[in-house]
N, C-alpha and C positions, 0 to 999 in steps of 0.2 A: 709324666716323663720319668724314666728310670734314672737313678743316680749313677754317675760314671766317674771313675778315677783313671787318670793316666799315670802309668808307671813307666819310667825311663831307666832301662838298665844301663849302667855305666861302669866299665872296668878300665883300669889304668893302662893295661898293656895294649899294644897295637903293633903288628908286624911292620906295616909300611910307614906308620907315622906314630912313633912312640909317644905316649902321654898326650895324645891329640885331644882327649876329652877335656884337658885343662888348658889348652892353648888359649892364651889371653891377649893377643895383639890388639884386640878391639877394646880392652878394658874389662871384658867379661869372659869367664871361661866358656869354651865352646858349648858345653852341655847347658850352661845357663841360658844361652840363646835359644836352645830348644825349649826350656821351661818357659821363657818369655813368650814364644810363639804359642805354646799350648795354652797359656793363661788367657789368650784372646778367644778361646773357644767358648761358645755359648752353652754347650751342653756338658761341660766338664766341671765337676764339683771340686776336685782336688787333684793336685800334681805332685807326684812322689818320684824322687831319684833313688833307685835301688843299686847299691854299690857294696863292694867288699873291701874297699880301700879308704882308710881314714883321710888320706890326702884329698880325696874328692869331696868328702863331707866337709872338711875344713875349708876348702876353697869356696864352697857354696853357702857357708854360714853368713857371710856379710850380706848375702842377697835374700836371706830368710827363706831359703828353699828347703823344704822338708826332705831329709835323707833318711833312708832305712838301711841299716847295715845287714847284709845277707851273707850266707855261707860262701867261703872261697871255693868250695868244691863243686859248684855248679858248672855243668858243661855247656849250658846255653843261656841266652837271655830270657827264654821262656820259663826255664826252671827257676831263675832268679825272680821273675815276676810272680810265678806261682807261690813262691815262699812269702812274698809281700801280701798277695791276695788272700792267703789263709787268715790273715789278721784284719781283713777289710769286710765291710758289710755291703758295699755297693754292688749292685747287680751286674754292672758292666765294667770291664777292665780293658783299657787300651794300651797296647805296647808301642811306644814311639822310640825309635832309635836315638841314642845320645849324640850321634854325629849328623843330625838332620836339622841344622840351625835355621833353615828356611822352610820347614814343614808348613804347609798351608792349613790354617785352623779349619777351613771349610772341609777338608778332607776328613779330619778327625771328627768333626760334627756329623759329617755324612755317614760315616761308619756307625757312629752311635745311634743316629736316627734310624738306620736300617735295622739294627738289632732291637730297637724299641718297637718297630712296626712290623718286622718279619719274624720268621721262625728259624732262621739259620743259627747254627752253633757258634759260628764266628764270621768275621768279615775282614776283607783286605781291599787293596786298591791296585789298579793297573792303569797304564796310559798307552796310547798308540806309540809304537816304537819311534824314537827320534829319528829324523831324516837321515843323519849320518851314522847312526849306531849300526853295528853289525849284529844280525840275529844269530850268527854262529858263535859269538863270543860267549863262553860258558859262564862268565861272571855276570852276564845280564840274563836274568831268569825270565823265561817266557811262561805265559799262562793261556789256556784256552778255556772258554766258558760256554755254558749252554744257553738256550733262549731265555731262561729265567734269571740269567746273570750269575749262576753258580759255577764255581770252578769244576772243570772236568779233569784237568791235570796241569801240573807245573813241571817245567824241565829246563835244564841248562842247554839242551839241544833245540834247534829251531823247530818249534811246533806252532801251527800245523805245517807239515811238510808240503811245499809247493811242488807237486810233481810236474805240473805244467807251469813253468815260470812266467809264461806270457799270458796266461789265462786271465781275462779281466775280472772274473768273479772269485779270485783267490781270497780267502779269509785273511784279514790283517794280522800281523804279529802285534801282541800286547806285551809290554814290559811290566813285570810285577814289581810293585813297590813294597818295601819291607816294613809295613805298618799293619798291625792286627788288632782287631777288637774282638773280645771274647765275652760270652756269658760266663760269669764267675764259676758256677758249678761245672761247666764244660771245661774251663781252663784247668781246674784242679784235677778233673778226670784225665784230660789230655796229658798233663805232666806226670801222671802215675803210670802211663803206658810205657812199655819199653820201646826203643826205636824199632821201626818196621823195615822190611826189606827194600822197598822203593825209596824210603827216606835215607837209608844208609847208602844205597846205590847212587842217588843223585846228590846227596848231601843237602837235602831240603827238608827241613823239619815239618813244614805244613803238609807234606804228603802223608804224614802219620795220620792226620784227621781223615783224609780221603780214603786211606786203606782201611779205616775203621768204619767207613760208610757214612761219615758225618758231613754236613753241608758247610761250604765256605762261600759266602756271597762276595762277589768281586765288584767293587765300586769303580766305574770308569771315570777317570779324570782327564781333562784335556792336556795336561802337561805334567812333567815330573819335576820334583824339587831337587836341589843339589846336595847330595850326601857328601861328606868330607872323608876321603880315604888317604889322601897324600898331602904333603906339605904344599905342593903347588895348588891343589884345590883349595886349601885353607887360605893361602895368599889371595886367591881370586875372590873368595868369600869376604876377606878383610877389606879388599878394595871396594866390593859392592856395598859393604856396610858403610865405608867411608863416603862413598858417593851418595848413599841414602841420607846420611847424617847431614851432609852439605845441603842436599835438596830440602830437607826438612827446615834447616836454619834459614834458607833463603825464602821459603814460604812464609815463615813467621816474621821476617823483617819487613 
């Protein structure tokens, strides 16, 4: 079994929800909930939060969470993770977003297992489009895969295009989930490449790998987790956490 480290990029700024990464209505910073979930993984050796803000590092010290300070000049979470990865020896590096407090450990373990047994350069995850979600929403990234489970393309547009909307054999839409596992040498190579035309057009960093002819395995999972982008979504997460805590106390009594 290859050694795997999860790196969680965490920055203080957020347009729709300022300082969300440290929101603590549950008694724990939002990013700490992500750390807690990842610590449940069976195939993860270490969890690191990569940040450029001392406020985040200070908030996580009481939880004994390892933080690595990184350059404030990074343009993406991948660049921040690559900086940390240069100082690591683990063969596999997983990028888990800092605003995914309900990330399922099974997804992380599944991506790691794929890279342990397959030959892909990196792996990510997708789920069937939620029933009420709109495929035309550019904020919901779509992915199409080949028969081997490797990504053909990612897009903010609805792909595949359903020319005949009523055809029973239309391929399903798959919602891309923003989690990535990399082989460490590939991650460092990827971070050294300049942005590519399709990446810049769609504003989707993973297209850089496809434009270089590299393989991305897509793990299909039956449901999506709840990322936190707005105060309202955070309030809903706090309520779910409260209900879960109440249920746990009732089971123990």
